[in-house]
C-alpha positions as CSV (number, residue, x, y, z in Angstrom):
1,M,125.4,30.9,69.8
2,S,128.4,32.6,70.7
3,V,128.3,36.6,71.8
4,A,130.1,37.7,68.8
5,Q,127.9,35.8,66.2
6,I,124.6,37.4,67.9
7,A,126.4,40.6,67.9
8,R,126.8,40.3,64.4
9,L,123.3,38.8,63.8
10,A,121.5,41.8,65.5
11,F,123.9,44.7,64.1
12,T,125.2,45.5,67.8
13,S,128.0,45.4,70.0
14,E,129.3,41.9,71.7
15,D,128.8,44.5,74.7
16,R,125.3,45.2,74.5
17,V,124.5,41.6,73.9
18,R,126.6,40.8,77.4
19,D,124.0,43.8,78.8
20,V,121.0,42.2,77.8
21,L,121.5,38.8,78.4
22,H,122.7,40.0,81.8
23,N,119.8,41.8,82.1
24,F,117.9,38.9,81.1
25,S,119.3,36.6,83.3
26,A,118.0,39.2,86.4
27,D,114.6,39.9,85.1
28,A,113.8,37.0,82.7
29,F,111.1,38.7,80.2
30,E,110.3,41.3,82.4
31,S,113.4,42.8,80.6
32,L,112.6,42.9,77.4
33,Y,109.8,45.2,78.1
34,P,111.3,49.1,78.7
35,R,111.1,50.8,81.5
36,Y,110.4,54.4,80.6
37,A,108.4,56.2,78.0
38,G,110.6,58.3,75.9
39,G,109.9,61.1,74.0
40,R,107.6,64.3,74.3
41,P,104.2,63.5,73.7
42,P,102.4,65.3,70.4
43,V,100.9,68.6,71.0
44,F,98.4,70.0,68.7
45,T,96.9,73.8,68.7
46,L,93.0,74.5,69.4
47,A,92.3,74.5,65.9
48,Q,94.2,70.9,65.1
49,R,91.7,69.0,68.3
50,R,88.8,70.6,66.8
51,E,90.0,69.5,63.2
52,I,90.7,65.6,64.8
53,K,87.6,65.9,66.9
54,K,85.7,66.7,63.7
55,I,87.2,63.8,61.8
56,A,86.8,61.1,64.5
57,K,83.2,61.7,64.5
58,S,82.6,61.4,60.9
59,K,82.6,59.0,58.3
60,P,85.1,57.8,55.9
61,A,82.7,58.6,52.7
62,E,82.4,62.1,54.2
63,H,86.1,62.8,53.1
64,G,85.6,60.6,50.5
65,L,87.3,57.2,51.6
66,P,86.3,54.1,51.0
67,F,86.9,52.3,54.3
68,P,84.9,51.3,56.9
69,G,84.6,53.7,59.8
70,G,87.6,54.3,62.4
71,A,89.7,52.1,60.1
72,W,93.5,53.2,60.7
73,P,94.1,54.0,56.6
74,S,91.0,56.4,56.9
75,W,92.9,58.2,59.3
76,R,96.4,58.2,57.7
77,T,95.6,59.6,54.4
78,S,92.8,62.0,56.4
79,W,95.6,63.4,58.6
80,S,98.2,63.0,55.6
81,R,96.0,65.6,53.4
82,R,96.3,68.5,56.0
83,G,99.8,67.4,55.9
84,W,99.8,66.3,59.4
85,S,102.1,64.0,60.7
86,M,101.6,60.8,63.7
87,T,105.3,61.7,64.6
88,S,105.5,66.3,64.7
89,H,102.9,68.6,64.6
90,T,104.8,70.9,63.5
91,R,106.3,69.5,60.1
92,P,104.1,68.3,57.0
93,C,103.7,64.7,56.9
94,E,106.4,63.6,54.3
95,S,106.1,60.2,54.3
96,W,102.8,59.1,53.4
């Protein structure tokens, strides 16, 4: 495929496609892995950390959830019921 075709397919610019191709030629598959960890790590209050620990040590049935122990949906539901988001500790979770 041409650079223009790839750019249209990937909804990006031709310059970005050329950059990716150049990086791949230089570093092979290593170029596809990010070399940075962007964003600020989540910060929880002491009360939130205690609640998270309590939830982590409990069984889903104790929270009225039908999921087996440690299942992701139970965590997500339990956290969203408390208004917590996995991406932000300052705003209530609205997308779940």
